[in-house]
A tleap script that builds the chain and sets N, CA, C and O, in Angstrom:
source leaprc.protein.ff14SB
mol = sequence {
  NMET VAL ALA VAL LEU SER PRO LEU LEU SER
  ASP GLN PRO PRO GLU VAL PRO GLN ARG VAL
  GLY LEU GLY ASP ARG PHE HIE TYR PHE ARG
  GLY ALA SER GLY ARG ARG TYR LEU PHE THR
  VAL VAL ALA ARG GLU ASP ILE ALA ASP PHE
  ARG SER ALA VAL ALA LEU VAL ALA SER PRO
  ALA PRO ASN GLY ARG LEU SER ALA ALA TRP
  VAL ALA THR ILE ASP PRO PHE GLY ARG LEU
  GLU GLY ARG GLU ARG ARG LEU PRO ASP TRP
  PRO ASP THR MET VAL LEU VAL HIE LEU LEU
  ALA GLU SER ASP ARG ASP ARG ARG ASP LEU
  VAL ALA ASP LEU SER ALA PRO ALA PHE ALA
  PRO ALA LEU ALA CALA
}
set mol.1.N position { 4.036 -11.636 -4.746 }
set mol.1.CA position { 3.915 -10.764 -5.891 }
set mol.1.C position { 4.397 -9.372 -5.498 }
set mol.1.O position { 4.013 -8.842 -4.455 }
set mol.2.N position { 5.249 -8.780 -6.352 }
set mol.2.CA position { 5.793 -7.446 -6.128 }
set mol.2.C position { 5.497 -6.606 -7.357 }
set mol.2.O position { 5.566 -7.114 -8.476 }
set mol.3.N position { 5.171 -5.336 -7.176 }
set mol.3.CA position { 4.937 -4.439 -8.306 }
set mol.3.C position { 5.492 -3.063 -7.980 }
set mol.3.O position { 5.321 -2.550 -6.874 }
set mol.4.N position { 6.160 -2.479 -8.966 }
set mol.4.CA position { 6.561 -1.078 -8.875 }
set mol.4.C position { 5.448 -0.308 -9.550 }
set mol.4.O position { 5.071 -0.624 -10.678 }
set mol.5.N position { 4.923 0.684 -8.885 }
set mol.5.CA position { 3.735 1.398 -9.355 }
set mol.5.C position { 4.088 2.708 -10.032 }
set mol.5.O position { 5.086 3.348 -9.701 }
set mol.6.N position { 3.251 3.098 -10.989 }
set mol.6.CA position { 3.252 4.496 -11.396 }
set mol.6.C position { 2.779 5.236 -10.157 }
set mol.6.O position { 2.056 4.651 -9.351 }
set mol.7.N position { 3.150 6.484 -9.970 }
set mol.7.CA position { 2.711 7.148 -8.731 }
set mol.7.C position { 1.209 6.996 -8.516 }
set mol.7.O position { 0.403 7.421 -9.343 }
set mol.8.N position { 0.853 6.390 -7.403 }
set mol.8.CA position { -0.527 6.114 -7.053 }
set mol.8.C position { -0.855 6.928 -5.814 }
set mol.8.O position { -0.317 6.663 -4.740 }
set mol.9.N position { -1.729 7.915 -5.949 }
set mol.9.CA position { -2.043 8.805 -4.833 }
set mol.9.C position { -3.124 8.227 -3.943 }
set mol.9.O position { -4.077 7.609 -4.418 }
set mol.10.N position { -2.966 8.434 -2.653 }
set mol.10.CA position { -3.966 7.972 -1.696 }
set mol.10.C position { -5.225 8.821 -1.796 }
set mol.10.O position { -5.193 9.968 -2.241 }
set mol.11.N position { -6.343 8.221 -1.367 }
set mol.11.CA position { -7.594 8.958 -1.218 }
set mol.11.C position { -7.552 9.687 0.112 }
set mol.11.O position { -6.576 9.579 0.854 }
set mol.12.N position { -8.605 10.425 0.414 }
set mol.12.CA position { -8.701 11.083 1.712 }
set mol.12.C position { -8.657 10.033 2.818 }
set mol.12.O position { -9.242 8.961 2.663 }
set mol.13.N position { -7.974 10.315 3.933 }
set mol.13.CA position { -7.955 9.352 5.051 }
set mol.13.C position { -9.367 9.135 5.581 }
set mol.13.O position { -10.236 9.989 5.405 }
set mol.14.N position { -9.599 7.991 6.232 }
set mol.14.CA position { -10.924 7.730 6.816 }
set mol.14.C position { -11.289 8.814 7.831 }
set mol.14.O position { -10.426 9.316 8.551 }
set mol.15.N position { -12.559 9.165 7.881 }
set mol.15.CA position { -13.024 10.269 8.721 }
set mol.15.C position { -12.936 9.979 10.217 }
set mol.15.O position { -12.495 10.837 10.981 }
set mol.16.N position { -13.342 8.796 10.645 }
set mol.16.CA position { -13.366 8.489 12.082 }
set mol.16.C position { -11.968 8.557 12.696 }
set mol.16.O position { -11.809 9.210 13.728 }
set mol.17.N position { -10.945 7.919 12.119 }
set mol.17.CA position { -9.609 8.047 12.724 }
set mol.17.C position { -9.114 9.496 12.769 }
set mol.17.O position { -8.395 9.876 13.694 }
set mol.18.N position { -9.493 10.299 11.782 }
set mol.18.CA position { -9.089 11.710 11.798 }
set mol.18.C position { -9.694 12.421 12.999 }
set mol.18.O position { -9.024 13.223 13.649 }
set mol.19.N position { -10.947 12.135 13.296 }
set mol.19.CA position { -11.627 12.797 14.409 }
set mol.19.C position { -11.009 12.464 15.753 }
set mol.19.O position { -11.086 13.268 16.683 }
set mol.20.N position { -10.391 11.280 15.874 }
set mol.20.CA position { -9.796 10.896 17.159 }
set mol.20.C position { -8.275 11.066 17.156 }
set mol.20.O position { -7.586 10.554 18.038 }
set mol.21.N position { -7.759 11.789 16.159 }
set mol.21.CA position { -6.340 12.110 16.134 }
set mol.21.C position { -5.435 11.068 15.505 }
set mol.21.O position { -4.220 11.128 15.691 }
set mol.22.N position { -5.987 10.115 14.765 }
set mol.22.CA position { -5.179 9.070 14.126 }
set mol.22.C position { -5.173 9.194 12.603 }
set mol.22.O position { -4.866 8.227 11.906 }
set mol.23.N position { -5.504 10.361 12.088 }
set mol.23.CA position { -5.642 10.554 10.644 }
set mol.23.C position { -4.397 10.270 9.840 }
set mol.23.O position { -4.497 9.882 8.677 }
set mol.24.N position { -3.215 10.452 10.427 }
set mol.24.CA position { -1.977 10.212 9.698 }
set mol.24.C position { -1.589 8.745 9.638 }
set mol.24.O position { -0.650 8.383 8.928 }
set mol.25.N position { -2.286 7.907 10.360 }
set mol.25.CA position { -1.916 6.491 10.423 }
set mol.25.C position { -2.632 5.635 9.385 }
set mol.25.O position { -2.091 4.616 8.957 }
set mol.26.N position { -3.825 6.022 8.975 }
set mol.26.CA position { -4.636 5.223 8.061 }
set mol.26.C position { -4.811 5.954 6.734 }
set mol.26.O position { -5.044 7.162 6.701 }
set mol.27.N position { -4.692 5.192 5.633 }
set mol.27.CA position { -4.810 5.778 4.299 }
set mol.27.C position { -5.503 4.798 3.364 }
set mol.27.O position { -5.282 3.589 3.435 }
set mol.28.N position { -6.341 5.334 2.491 }
set mol.28.CA position { -6.976 4.538 1.447 }
set mol.28.C position { -6.202 4.708 0.149 }
set mol.28.O position { -5.732 5.801 -0.166 }
set mol.29.N position { -6.073 3.615 -0.601 }
set mol.29.CA position { -5.563 3.664 -1.967 }
set mol.29.C position { -6.603 2.993 -2.841 }
set mol.29.O position { -7.138 1.943 -2.484 }
set mol.30.N position { -6.893 3.596 -3.991 }
set mol.30.CA position { -7.927 3.100 -4.886 }
set mol.30.C position { -7.274 2.385 -6.064 }
set mol.30.O position { -6.353 2.907 -6.691 }
set mol.31.N position { -7.768 1.177 -6.354 }
set mol.31.CA position { -7.261 0.396 -7.475 }
set mol.31.C position { -7.957 0.748 -8.778 }
set mol.31.O position { -8.880 1.561 -8.799 }
set mol.32.N position { -7.511 0.133 -9.860 }
set mol.32.CA position { -8.106 0.351 -11.183 }
set mol.32.C position { -9.572 -0.037 -11.194 }
set mol.32.O position { -10.350 0.514 -11.972 }
set mol.33.N position { -9.963 -0.976 -10.343 }
set mol.33.CA position { -11.352 -1.440 -10.271 }
set mol.33.C position { -12.271 -0.405 -9.620 }
set mol.33.O position { -13.493 -0.497 -9.730 }
set mol.34.N position { -11.673 0.580 -8.943 }
set mol.34.CA position { -12.463 1.550 -8.188 }
set mol.34.C position { -12.549 1.205 -6.709 }
set mol.34.O position { -12.971 2.035 -5.904 }
set mol.35.N position { -12.154 -0.010 -6.342 }
set mol.35.CA position { -12.183 -0.406 -4.926 }
set mol.35.C position { -11.152 0.381 -4.132 }
set mol.35.O position { -10.067 0.693 -4.621 }
set mol.36.N position { -11.520 0.694 -2.892 }
set mol.36.CA position { -10.583 1.360 -1.990 }
set mol.36.C position { -10.047 0.327 -1.001 }
set mol.36.O position { -10.781 -0.530 -0.509 }
set mol.37.N position { -8.749 0.432 -0.725 }
set mol.37.CA position { -8.093 -0.483 0.199 }
set mol.37.C position { -7.498 0.330 1.341 }
set mol.37.O position { -6.799 1.317 1.113 }
set mol.38.N position { -7.776 -0.088 2.564 }
set mol.38.CA position { -7.301 0.615 3.744 }
set mol.38.C position { -5.913 0.099 4.135 }
set mol.38.O position { -5.719 -1.102 4.326 }
set mol.39.N position { -4.965 1.009 4.250 }
set mol.39.CA position { -3.599 0.690 4.665 }
set mol.39.C position { -3.281 1.436 5.952 }
set mol.39.O position { -3.797 2.527 6.195 }
set mol.40.N position { -2.424 0.835 6.772 }
set mol.40.CA position { -2.000 1.394 8.050 }
set mol.40.C position { -0.496 1.612 8.030 }
set mol.40.O position { 0.251 0.735 7.597 }
set mol.41.N position { -0.047 2.766 8.492 }
set mol.41.CA position { 1.384 3.056 8.572 }
set mol.41.C position { 1.986 2.201 9.688 }
set mol.41.O position { 1.443 2.124 10.790 }
set mol.42.N position { 3.123 1.559 9.380 }
set mol.42.CA position { 3.848 0.752 10.371 }
set mol.42.C position { 5.328 1.103 10.307 }
set mol.42.O position { 5.795 1.692 9.331 }
set mol.43.N position { 6.052 0.742 11.340 }
set mol.43.CA position { 7.498 0.959 11.351 }
set mol.43.C position { 8.162 -0.012 10.376 }
set mol.43.O position { 7.841 -1.201 10.350 }
set mol.44.N position { 9.078 0.503 9.589 }
set mol.44.CA position { 9.793 -0.310 8.595 }
set mol.44.C position { 10.393 -1.567 9.229 }
set mol.44.O position { 10.326 -2.652 8.652 }
set mol.45.N position { 10.974 -1.416 10.406 }
set mol.45.CA position { 11.643 -2.555 11.049 }
set mol.45.C position { 10.662 -3.606 11.562 }
set mol.45.O position { 11.079 -4.706 11.923 }
set mol.46.N position { 9.373 -3.291 11.602 }
set mol.46.CA position { 8.365 -4.228 12.092 }
set mol.46.C position { 7.676 -5.015 10.984 }
set mol.46.O position { 6.769 -5.796 11.270 }
set mol.47.N position { 8.076 -4.835 9.742 }
set mol.47.CA position { 7.346 -5.443 8.623 }
set mol.47.C position { 7.256 -6.966 8.753 }
set mol.47.O position { 6.243 -7.547 8.364 }
set mol.48.N position { 8.285 -7.626 9.287 }
set mol.48.CA position { 8.264 -9.089 9.420 }
set mol.48.C position { 7.223 -9.572 10.428 }
set mol.48.O position { 6.893 -10.757 10.457 }
set mol.49.N position { 6.702 -8.660 11.256 }
set mol.49.CA position { 5.664 -9.027 12.222 }
set mol.49.C position { 4.291 -9.161 11.572 }
set mol.49.O position { 3.355 -9.661 12.196 }
set mol.50.N position { 4.168 -8.725 10.339 }
set mol.50.CA position { 2.881 -8.767 9.636 }
set mol.50.C position { 2.876 -9.963 8.694 }
set mol.50.O position { 3.730 -10.084 7.816 }
set mol.51.N position { 1.920 -10.824 8.886 }
set mol.51.CA position { 1.839 -12.046 8.105 }
set mol.51.C position { 0.576 -12.037 7.251 }
set mol.51.O position { -0.464 -11.510 7.647 }
set mol.52.N position { 0.699 -12.636 6.068 }
set mol.52.CA position { -0.452 -12.735 5.165 }
set mol.52.C position { -1.103 -11.367 4.980 }
set mol.52.O position { -2.301 -11.196 5.203 }
set mol.53.N position { -0.297 -10.411 4.572 }
set mol.53.CA position { -0.742 -9.028 4.390 }
set mol.53.C position { -0.207 -8.494 3.068 }
set mol.53.O position { 0.406 -9.229 2.294 }
set mol.54.N position { -0.441 -7.225 2.820 }
set mol.54.CA position { 0.112 -6.535 1.657 }
set mol.54.C position { 0.890 -5.335 2.176 }
set mol.54.O position { 0.384 -4.561 2.987 }
set mol.55.N position { 2.121 -5.186 1.706 }
set mol.55.CA position { 2.963 -4.049 2.089 }
set mol.55.C position { 3.011 -3.045 0.947 }
set mol.55.O position { 2.973 -3.418 -0.226 }
set mol.56.N position { 3.093 -1.774 1.301 }
set mol.56.CA position { 3.133 -0.699 0.317 }
set mol.56.C position { 4.155 0.331 0.797 }
set mol.56.O position { 4.219 0.628 1.990 }
set mol.57.N position { 4.945 0.872 -0.115 }
set mol.57.CA position { 5.909 1.921 0.213 }
set mol.57.C position { 5.428 3.205 -0.462 }
set mol.57.O position { 5.160 3.221 -1.663 }
set mol.58.N position { 5.322 4.273 0.317 }
set mol.58.CA position { 4.792 5.538 -0.192 }
set mol.58.C position { 5.565 6.709 0.392 }
set mol.58.O position { 6.253 6.579 1.404 }
set mol.59.N position { 5.438 7.844 -0.263 }
set mol.59.CA position { 6.047 9.077 0.241 }
set mol.59.C position { 5.010 10.188 0.190 }
set mol.59.O position { 4.070 10.127 -0.602 }
set mol.60.N position { 5.178 11.207 1.034 }
set mol.60.CA position { 4.232 12.327 1.007 }
set mol.60.C position { 4.304 13.060 -0.340 }
set mol.60.O position { 5.388 13.346 -0.848 }
set mol.61.N position { 3.144 13.352 -0.895 }
set mol.61.CA position { 3.062 14.112 -2.146 }
set mol.61.C position { 2.861 15.587 -1.803 }
set mol.61.O position { 2.420 15.908 -0.699 }
set mol.62.N position { 3.177 16.482 -2.729 }
set mol.62.CA position { 3.016 17.916 -2.449 }
set mol.62.C position { 1.595 18.323 -2.051 }
set mol.62.O position { 1.411 19.317 -1.348 }
set mol.63.N position { 0.585 17.559 -2.498 }
set mol.63.CA position { -0.805 17.907 -2.186 }
set mol.63.C position { -1.266 17.365 -0.829 }
set mol.63.O position { -2.446 17.470 -0.493 }
set mol.64.N position { -0.337 16.781 -0.039 }
set mol.64.CA position { -0.690 16.267 1.275 }
set mol.64.C position { -1.128 14.821 1.289 }
set mol.64.O position { -1.276 14.234 2.361 }
set mol.65.N position { -1.337 14.236 0.134 }
set mol.65.CA position { -1.690 12.823 0.066 }
set mol.65.C position { -0.415 11.994 0.038 }
set mol.65.O position { 0.683 12.547 0.080 }
set mol.66.N position { -0.546 10.681 -0.033 }
set mol.66.CA position { 0.613 9.808 -0.160 }
set mol.66.C position { 0.731 9.327 -1.589 }
set mol.66.O position { -0.273 9.074 -2.253 }
set mol.67.N position { 1.952 9.200 -2.057 }
set mol.67.CA position { 2.225 8.696 -3.392 }
set mol.67.C position { 2.910 7.340 -3.253 }
set mol.67.O position { 4.069 7.265 -2.846 }
set mol.68.N position { 2.192 6.271 -3.590 }
set mol.68.CA position { 2.730 4.918 -3.471 }
set mol.68.C position { 3.500 4.569 -4.735 }
set mol.68.O position { 3.093 4.919 -5.843 }
set mol.69.N position { 4.619 3.873 -4.554 }
set mol.69.CA position { 5.449 3.523 -5.701 }
set mol.69.C position { 5.832 2.050 -5.712 }
set mol.69.O position { 6.484 1.603 -6.656 }
set mol.70.N position { 5.448 1.274 -4.691 }
set mol.70.CA position { 5.861 -0.126 -4.598 }
set mol.70.C position { 4.863 -0.863 -3.725 }
set mol.70.O position { 4.430 -0.348 -2.694 }
set mol.71.N position { 4.498 -2.072 -4.139 }
set mol.71.CA position { 3.551 -2.878 -3.364 }
set mol.71.C position { 3.940 -4.349 -3.506 }
set mol.71.O position { 4.393 -4.780 -4.566 }
set mol.72.N position { 3.757 -5.118 -2.423 }
set mol.72.CA position { 4.097 -6.540 -2.444 }
set mol.72.C position { 3.240 -7.301 -1.440 }
set mol.72.O position { 2.730 -6.728 -0.477 }
set mol.73.N position { 3.092 -8.587 -1.679 }
set mol.73.CA position { 2.412 -9.445 -0.718 }
set mol.73.C position { 3.422 -9.939 0.319 }
set mol.73.O position { 4.618 -10.053 0.048 }
set mol.74.N position { 2.907 -10.223 1.504 }
set mol.74.CA position { 3.712 -10.782 2.593 }
set mol.74.C position { 3.168 -12.180 2.862 }
set mol.74.O position { 1.960 -12.361 3.011 }
set mol.75.N position { 4.059 -13.167 2.925 }
set mol.75.CA position { 3.617 -14.551 3.101 }
set mol.75.C position { 3.225 -14.831 4.561 }
set mol.75.O position { 3.373 -13.958 5.416 }
set mol.76.N position { 2.728 -16.041 4.849 }
set mol.76.CA position { 2.300 -16.371 6.219 }
set mol.76.C position { 3.434 -16.380 7.246 }
set mol.76.O position { 3.174 -16.464 8.447 }
set mol.77.N position { 4.686 -16.293 6.789 }
set mol.77.CA position { 5.828 -16.293 7.694 }
set mol.77.C position { 6.433 -14.893 7.869 }
set mol.77.O position { 7.467 -14.742 8.520 }
set mol.78.N position { 5.789 -13.868 7.289 }
set mol.78.CA position { 6.265 -12.497 7.424 }
set mol.78.C position { 7.336 -12.111 6.422 }
set mol.78.O position { 8.016 -11.101 6.604 }
set mol.79.N position { 7.500 -12.902 5.363 }
set mol.79.CA position { 8.508 -12.599 4.335 }
set mol.79.C position { 7.835 -11.984 3.119 }
set mol.79.O position { 6.745 -12.396 2.721 }
set mol.80.N position { 8.492 -11.000 2.538 }
set mol.80.CA position { 7.991 -10.416 1.296 }
set mol.80.C position { 8.095 -11.446 0.196 }
set mol.80.O position { 9.098 -12.153 0.094 }
set mol.81.N position { 7.063 -11.536 -0.629 }
set mol.81.CA position { 7.052 -12.500 -1.726 }
set mol.81.C position { 7.557 -11.851 -3.003 }
set mol.81.O position { 7.452 -10.637 -3.176 }
set mol.82.N position { 8.098 -12.654 -3.883 }
set mol.82.CA position { 8.597 -12.158 -5.159 }
set mol.82.C position { 10.110 -12.124 -5.174 }
set mol.82.O position { 10.767 -12.557 -4.226 }
set mol.83.N position { 10.655 -11.603 -6.263 }
set mol.83.CA position { 12.110 -11.555 -6.404 }
set mol.83.C position { 12.761 -10.657 -5.370 }
set mol.83.O position { 13.800 -10.998 -4.804 }
set mol.84.N position { 12.155 -9.522 -5.129 }
set mol.84.CA position { 12.683 -8.584 -4.123 }
set mol.84.C position { 12.174 -9.017 -2.757 }
set mol.84.O position { 10.978 -8.925 -2.482 }
set mol.85.N position { 13.052 -9.475 -1.920 }
set mol.85.CA position { 12.651 -9.935 -0.592 }
set mol.85.C position { 12.892 -8.876 0.478 }
set mol.85.O position { 12.824 -9.165 1.673 }
set mol.86.N position { 13.175 -7.637 0.040 }
set mol.86.CA position { 13.395 -6.523 0.977 }
set mol.86.C position { 12.556 -5.333 0.545 }
set mol.86.O position { 12.259 -5.157 -0.636 }
set mol.87.N position { 12.184 -4.531 1.513 }
set mol.87.CA position { 11.513 -3.275 1.202 }
set mol.87.C position { 12.508 -2.335 0.528 }
set mol.87.O position { 13.679 -2.315 0.907 }
set mol.88.N position { 12.074 -1.563 -0.454 }
set mol.88.CA position { 12.972 -0.552 -1.011 }
set mol.88.C position { 13.336 0.459 0.089 }
set mol.88.O position { 12.501 0.804 0.926 }
set mol.89.N position { 14.541 0.906 0.076 }
set mol.89.CA position { 15.007 1.862 1.091 }
set mol.89.C position { 15.167 3.239 0.449 }
set mol.89.O position { 16.244 3.834 0.494 }
set mol.90.N position { 14.107 3.728 -0.138 }
set mol.90.CA position { 14.128 5.030 -0.791 }
set mol.90.C position { 14.014 6.118 0.262 }
set mol.90.O position { 13.392 5.908 1.304 }
set mol.91.N position { 14.611 7.292 0.003 }
set mol.91.CA position { 14.519 8.387 0.990 }
set mol.91.C position { 13.081 8.894 1.139 }
set mol.91.O position { 12.285 8.842 0.202 }
set mol.92.N position { 12.781 9.376 2.320 }
set mol.92.CA position { 11.485 10.019 2.622 }
set mol.92.C position { 10.281 9.137 2.291 }
set mol.92.O position { 9.282 9.620 1.758 }
set mol.93.N position { 10.376 7.860 2.604 }
set mol.93.CA position { 9.237 6.968 2.369 }
set mol.93.C position { 8.759 6.376 3.682 }
set mol.93.O position { 9.473 6.368 4.685 }
set mol.94.N position { 7.532 5.880 3.646 }
set mol.94.CA position { 6.956 5.199 4.792 }
set mol.94.C position { 6.404 3.864 4.316 }
set mol.94.O position { 6.146 3.671 3.128 }
set mol.95.N position { 6.231 2.957 5.250 }
set mol.95.CA position { 5.715 1.626 4.955 }
set mol.95.C position { 4.303 1.524 5.516 }
set mol.95.O position { 4.024 1.955 6.635 }
set mol.96.N position { 3.427 0.946 4.712 }
set mol.96.CA position { 2.047 0.734 5.131 }
set mol.96.C position { 1.690 -0.722 4.873 }
set mol.96.O position { 2.271 -1.362 3.997 }
set mol.97.N position { 0.733 -1.248 5.636 }
set mol.97.CA position { 0.252 -2.604 5.404 }
set mol.97.C position { -1.267 -2.614 5.295 }
set mol.97.O position { -1.968 -1.807 5.904 }
set mol.98.N position { -1.743 -3.560 4.494 }
set mol.98.CA position { -3.176 -3.827 4.366 }
set mol.98.C position { -3.404 -5.195 4.992 }
set mol.98.O position { -2.798 -6.180 4.568 }
set mol.99.N position { -4.267 -5.264 5.991 }
set mol.99.CA position { -4.456 -6.489 6.761 }
set mol.99.C position { -5.798 -7.169 6.505 }
set mol.99.O position { -6.089 -8.199 7.113 }
set mol.100.N position { -6.613 -6.616 5.624 }
set mol.100.CA position { -7.984 -7.100 5.487 }
set mol.100.C position { -8.204 -8.116 4.372 }
set mol.100.O position { -9.300 -8.666 4.265 }
set mol.101.N position { -7.201 -8.382 3.542 }
set mol.101.CA position { -7.342 -9.387 2.488 }
set mol.101.C position { -7.282 -10.765 3.148 }
set mol.101.O position { -6.327 -11.073 3.862 }
set mol.102.N position { -8.295 -11.586 2.911 }
set mol.102.CA position { -8.439 -12.835 3.661 }
set mol.102.C position { -7.666 -14.023 3.103 }
set mol.102.O position { -7.415 -14.980 3.835 }
set mol.103.N position { -7.282 -13.992 1.834 }
set mol.103.CA position { -6.625 -15.150 1.234 }
set mol.103.C position { -5.455 -14.710 0.363 }
set mol.103.O position { -5.310 -13.533 0.034 }
set mol.104.N position { -4.621 -15.689 -0.004 }
set mol.104.CA position { -3.511 -15.393 -0.919 }
set mol.104.C position { -4.042 -14.779 -2.210 }
set mol.104.O position { -3.483 -13.814 -2.732 }
set mol.105.N position { -5.116 -15.348 -2.707 }
set mol.105.CA position { -5.701 -14.835 -3.953 }
set mol.105.C position { -6.169 -13.387 -3.787 }
set mol.105.O position { -5.945 -12.555 -4.666 }
set mol.106.N position { -6.817 -13.090 -2.663 }
set mol.106.CA position { -7.266 -11.712 -2.399 }
set mol.106.C position { -6.077 -10.749 -2.382 }
set mol.106.O position { -6.162 -9.643 -2.916 }
set mol.107.N position { -4.980 -11.169 -1.773 }
set mol.107.CA position { -3.791 -10.310 -1.707 }
set mol.107.C position { -3.178 -10.115 -3.093 }
set mol.107.O position { -2.799 -9.000 -3.448 }
set mol.108.N position { -3.079 -11.180 -3.869 }
set mol.108.CA position { -2.548 -11.050 -5.237 }
set mol.108.C position { -3.462 -10.174 -6.097 }
set mol.108.O position { -2.985 -9.358 -6.886 }
set mol.109.N position { -4.767 -10.345 -5.942 }
set mol.109.CA position { -5.725 -9.522 -6.699 }
set mol.109.C position { -5.603 -8.046 -6.310 }
set mol.109.O position { -5.696 -7.169 -7.170 }
set mol.110.N position { -5.396 -7.770 -5.028 }
set mol.110.CA position { -5.233 -6.398 -4.562 }
set mol.110.C position { -4.001 -5.769 -5.205 }
set mol.110.O position { -4.071 -4.650 -5.715 }
set mol.111.N position { -2.869 -6.482 -5.184 }
set mol.111.CA position { -1.641 -5.960 -5.805 }
set mol.111.C position { -1.867 -5.727 -7.290 }
set mol.111.O position { -1.446 -4.704 -7.830 }
set mol.112.N position { -2.528 -6.666 -7.951 }
set mol.112.CA position { -2.805 -6.509 -9.384 }
set mol.112.C position { -3.712 -5.303 -9.630 }
set mol.112.O position { -3.514 -4.571 -10.601 }
set mol.113.N position { -4.700 -5.088 -8.767 }
set mol.113.CA position { -5.619 -3.961 -8.915 }
set mol.113.C position { -4.877 -2.634 -8.753 }
set mol.113.O position { -5.104 -1.696 -9.517 }
set mol.114.N position { -3.994 -2.557 -7.761 }
set mol.114.CA position { -3.245 -1.318 -7.546 }
set mol.114.C position { -2.211 -1.057 -8.637 }
set mol.114.O position { -1.854 0.093 -8.891 }
set mol.115.N position { -1.736 -2.105 -9.276 }
set mol.115.CA position { -0.672 -1.952 -10.279 }
set mol.115.C position { -1.153 -2.165 -11.705 }
set mol.115.O position { -0.334 -2.289 -12.616 }
set mol.116.N position { -2.459 -2.209 -11.917 }
set mol.116.CA position { -3.002 -2.449 -13.250 }
set mol.116.C position { -2.515 -1.407 -14.253 }
set mol.116.O position { -2.649 -0.208 -14.007 }
set mol.117.N position { -1.943 -1.853 -15.400 }
set mol.117.CA position { -1.453 -0.912 -16.420 }
set mol.117.C position { -2.532 0.041 -16.917 }
set mol.117.O position { -2.240 1.189 -17.254 }
set mol.118.N position { -3.769 -0.425 -16.962 }
set mol.118.CA position { -4.861 0.438 -17.444 }
set mol.118.C position { -5.075 1.610 -16.507 }
set mol.118.O position { -5.674 2.612 -16.895 }
set mol.119.N position { -4.588 1.496 -15.270 }
set mol.119.CA position { -4.796 2.540 -14.277 }
set mol.119.C position { -3.809 3.680 -14.458 }
set mol.119.O position { -4.134 4.817 -14.118 }
set mol.120.N position { -2.623 3.421 -14.977 }
set mol.120.CA position { -1.568 4.420 -15.086 }
set mol.120.C position { -2.004 5.699 -15.821 }
set mol.120.O position { -1.729 6.787 -15.316 }
set mol.121.N position { -2.676 5.628 -16.999 }
set mol.121.CA position { -3.084 6.868 -17.654 }
set mol.121.C position { -4.071 7.701 -16.827 }
set mol.121.O position { -4.081 8.928 -16.927 }
set mol.122.N position { -4.883 7.050 -16.026 }
set mol.122.CA position { -5.867 7.786 -15.219 }
set mol.122.C position { -5.183 8.613 -14.147 }
set mol.122.O position { -5.749 9.601 -13.679 }
set mol.123.N position { -3.982 8.232 -13.751 }
set mol.123.CA position { -3.280 8.978 -12.712 }
set mol.123.C position { -2.879 10.367 -13.187 }
set mol.123.O position { -2.777 11.294 -12.384 }
set mol.124.N position { -2.650 10.516 -14.489 }
set mol.124.CA position { -2.222 11.805 -15.020 }
set mol.124.C position { -3.368 12.799 -15.057 }
set mol.124.O position { -3.139 14.007 -15.109 }
set mol.125.N position { -4.578 12.314 -15.031 }
set mol.125.CA position { -5.755 13.198 -15.124 }
set mol.125.C position { -5.995 13.963 -13.851 }
set mol.125.O position { -6.942 14.745 -13.770 }
savepdb mol mol.pdb
quit
């Protein structure tokens, strides 16, 4: 499953990684349900090393948070699922992965939560 998102801003990074100097590596994104999902920054060229995960493409926003614009599931073989089988190569973006979803259904639900149409108007507020 692949979704192009309305700009979705990250929440504050987790406190513990910030205290040990890893604050730029971990980011939370909140879905329409209110759930927060932890994502980790990875090298674009390493995306195929992540299996059964969720990939997200984001860029730094002026307020210091990340603005996500694309999200997709990664199959058990490290391939992006959906029509687009490649990460978008937009300028000034970074790739993040979510590794905590335990099943295909959990990963699809996460993508749906982050890309829920009902969530788009709340972003403008």
